[in-house]
Structure formats: structure tokens, C-alpha cells
C-alpha positions, 0 to 999 in steps of 0.5 A: 875494230878490226880483232872484234870482226875477225873474232866474230868471223872466227866464231862464225867459221867454228860455228859453222865447222862444230855445225858441220861436225855435229852433221856428220856424227848425226848421219853416222849415228842413223846410218850405223843405227840402219844397220843395226836395224838390219841385222837385228831384222835378219837375225830375228827372220833366220830366227823364224826360218829354225823354229819353223825347221823345229816345228816340221821335225817336230811334227814329223817326230809327233808323225812316225810316233803315232804310226809305231803306235799303231803299229804298235797296238796290231802287232799287240793282238797276235802277240803278248811278248811282242806287245811288251816288246813294242812297250818297249821299244816305244818308250826309249824312242820317246825317251830319246825323241825327247832329249832329241827335242831338249839338246835341239832346243838347248843348242838353238839356244844356244847359238842363238845366244853367240850369234848376238854375243857377236853380233854385240861385240862386233865394232863395225859394220864389218865385223858384225858382218862377218861375226854374225856368219860365222856363229851362224855357221857355227849355229848350224853345225852344232844343231846337226851335232844335237841331231845327229848324237839323238838320232845316234841316242835313239837308235842305241836306244831302240836297238837296246830295247829291242 
């Protein structure tokens, strides 16, 4: 009888312990899910900010292209040779800008892929945050490098066309 009571008490204690462990596991899973959701929201917000910056840069490029076209038309009225030269410059600039846009998009896609890969590799929230920070710095550097290369190519092609 005493053994039966002791066995029942042991079973109850084990059930209570199992429920406690299950509750702790659920709490850990909820905390991790919340952290992952916050990390994803932050990454999406940063991606939107980068997209807005790219749109702004594209608008500036289009405006610069329109201004250059207007100048070219004005000068074309005065000198036929100048028209040919300006046309060559415009084509070189448009081609260089298209290459620059493609480089920026490629760098953005690579940066986003690297950010996502580094987030997935991180086993804990601490490592996840450190990986995101490193990836963002690398992404900014790559985008800046791509933009600098594109500007250098644009300048070189314009000078070459001139």
C-alpha cells in the first residue's frame, strides 16, 4: 500500500516536472520566435530603406540624363560636329549608367542574400544580431564599391567618347 502511494506520488512529481519543462520549452520557443520576427521585420525595413535610396539615385540619374539631352539638343543647333560628339557622350553615359544600375542591383541582391544566409546560420539571438551587423556593413561597402566602380567607368567612358 505504501509502495503504491509512493509510486503515485513519484508519478505525480514526474508529471509536474514534465509539465514544468514543457512550459519552459514553450516559453523559449516563443522568445525565439519573437526575436526571429523582430529580426525579419528589421531586415525588411532596412531592405525598404535601401530600395528607396536606389530609387532616389535612379531618379537623379534620369534627371541628369534629361538635362544632358537638353544640353545636347541646344548645342546641336549650332554645330553638327558637336552634335556627333555629344551623341557619343550620351550613349557612353547611358550605357555606363545602365551598367551602374545593374551593378547596384547585383550588389543589393548579393548583400540581401548574404544577410539572409548569415541570419539563418546564427544559432542564437546574440550571434544572429552580430551576423546581421557584419553583413550590413559588408553590403554597404559592396554597394559603395560598386557605385564607385560604376562612376569611374562612367567617367572613363565619357572621357573616352569625348
